[in-house]
N, C-alpha and C positions, 0 to 999 in steps of 0.2 A: 503493499499500500504506500501512498504518498506519505513520507515522514517529515517531521519537523526536527532540524539540527538541535542539539541541546543548547547551543549559544545563538538561537535564531534572533534573539533580541539585539545582540551586539555584532552579529556577522553581516558583513556586506553593506549595502546601502540602508542607512537609518533613515527611513522615510515612511510616513504613516501609510500611504496608499500601497506601497510595495509590501510592507509587513502585513497589511490587511489581506492582500492577495494570497501571500504565503499561508497565513492563518486559516483563512476560509477553505483553501483547498485541502489543508490538512484535516481540519475538522469535518469537512464533507466526506473525506476518506474514511475517518473514524467512524461516522455514522453509517457508512456503507458496510463497514466490518460488523457493527452491532446488528445492522439489519440481516446479516448472514449468521448471526448468533456466535460470532467469533470475538471474543473478549481480549485475548492476550496475543501479542504484546501491547496492543494499543491502549488498553486501559491503565496499565501501569505507567505507560509514557505520558498519558494525559495528566495522571497525578503528579508525575514528576514536574511537568511543565507548570501546572497550576500552583504548585508549592513554590516554585522558583519566582513566579510572578507575584505571589503575596510577599515572599522574602524580600524581593527587590523593591516593591511598593512600601512596605513597612519600614525596612531598615537599609534600603540601598546598598546591598551586599548580597553576594552569593554564598550559598553554603554547600560545601563539598559532599556531605552525606545525603543531600537530596539528589545528586546526580546518579545516573545509572552506572553500573560497574563498568560499562565499557570505556568510560572516561577516567584517565589516570590522574594521579595526584599532580604529575608534572604538567599535564595538559590543562588541569584545573587552575593550577597557579599562573599559567600564561593567559588563560581566559579572565582570570581575576585582575591581572595587571592592565588588560585592555578596558575591562569594565570601570575600574578606578579612574582611568583617564576620562572615560565618558561621564562619570559622576561629577568630575570637576569642570566639565563643559556644559555651562547652564542651558545653552540653546539646544544641544544634543539631548541632554537630559530631559528637557521639556518634551522632545519628540518621543523619547522612550516612555515617559509617564502617560502620554496621550495613547500610545499604543497599549500600555498596560491597562488603562481605563476602559478601552474598547474591548480587549481581549478577555479580561476577567469574567464577565457575565457569559461569554460565549463558552469558555472552558467550563464554568459552572454548569451550564444547561447540558452540554455534551457529557460531562462527568455523571450527571443525574441519570441520563439515558443508560450509561455503562453500569450505573449502580443498580438500576431496575433490572437490568438483564442478569447481573450477577446474583442478586437476591431471588430471581425467578428460578435460575439453575439451582442454587444452594437449596432452596426450599424443596426441591424435587430430588434431592439426594437422600438416600437412606444408608446410614452408617451402622454396622453392628460388628461386634467381635466374633470371631471365627474360632470355636473350640475354647479351651481353657485360656484365659489372658494372665500372663505372669505379672509380677509386681513392676517389672521394667518394661516400660512402653516406648521408649524413645527409638527403638530399632526393632524392625522386623519385616512383616509383608504386607503389602497393600493389594487387595483383589478388587479390580475395577471393572464393572459390568456396564457397558453402554447400553442405550436403548434405541431401537429394538435389536435383538440379536441374542445369540447363546454363547457369545465368546467372553471370556475372563482375561483382562490384561493383568499379568502378575508383575509387581515391582517389589524390589527391596528398598526399604525407606529407612532414613535415618534423620531424626530431628536434632537440631543444634540450637544453642542459645548464643546470641551475640548482642552486643550493645553499640549504640552510637552516642553521639553527643546528648541526645535527649532522652532515649528510653532504652529498654531491653526488648529484644525481639526474639521470637522462635522461628527458625528456618527449618526447611525441610528439603532433603535432597533424595531423589529416587533414581533407581537404575532398573530399566525394563529387564525382566527375566525371560519371560516367554508369554506366548498367547495360547490359550487353552480353551477347547470347545467343551462346554458343560453338556452333561447328560444326566439321566437318572442314576447312572453308576458313578458320575464324577461331579460330586456336588463340592461346595466350597470346602466342607469338612474334609471330605476325601482327598481334595486337592492339597489341603494343608498336610495331611498324613503323607501324601506322596512327596511332597517337598521336604519334609523332615527326614525321609529315607535317602533323599538325593543331596542333602546338604547337612552333613554331620556338625558343622561349625555352628549351626544355629539349633540346638537341641529342643528348645521349647520357645520359639520366637513369639512376640505379640503379632497377631494376625488380624487384620480388619477388612471387611468388605464393604465397598461403596457402590451402591447400585443406584443407576440414574432412572428416572421415571419419565424423562422427556428426551427427545433426540437433540443433541447438540455436538459440534465438532469435537473429537477426542482431544487433540493436541492444543486447540486454541481456546477451549472452554472447560470441558469436562475434566481433564487431568489437572490443570492448575487450580480450579476451583475444589476438586476432591481433595487436593494435597493441603490447601488451606483449612478446609473443613476438618480433615483428619488432625491437623495440628490443634485446633480448637477442642476437638473431642478428647485427644490425649491429654491435653492440659486440664480438662475437667477430671479426668480419671486420677491424675497425679495430684489434685488440689487437696 
């Protein structure tokens, strides 16, 4: 889809009409993705841009933690130097503020559309433990069933805790193990038993099944939302 550079505010020609053109093309592309029920990566990208706008508007500075992982610390420091020069230029800063004033409500509206889609998918996911759940929940198997279909995507998952300047987060990493066709003879419980026989390194892993009740794209919506839902589910178990 049509993307928006992380430094779109300060990159290239700083002109209201030009930036408006870039912004509208990007937001239209985002809405098209949502129309196809594809949330990621556009939704997280929108959140990043919106947070940056608010930070610039309120504090006239950039915050490294709000940028995606693809921008390095060195690249950010170069961008910060460029931005500091712009802040010191009253005429240019006036243009930036005009762009921010125009862009903020548009980002808010588009984010609301993404949020509604996210909540719709999340509300149509059913999460349940498979077999006996051990005390340690931060590592194990995730069984993911899309709708419709009789296939189960099997993932190894690992939940990690990390901190930034503001708060503590739980992240989750997944590794696809295999795709299995379910049957009367191969239920989630039987699949877990089979995996235990194949992988002796995990004698009694936590295993959770996430079942979708609506059809959505696996990679761009179902898997990322299932992963976030699992993190919340496990956090409640650990509380």
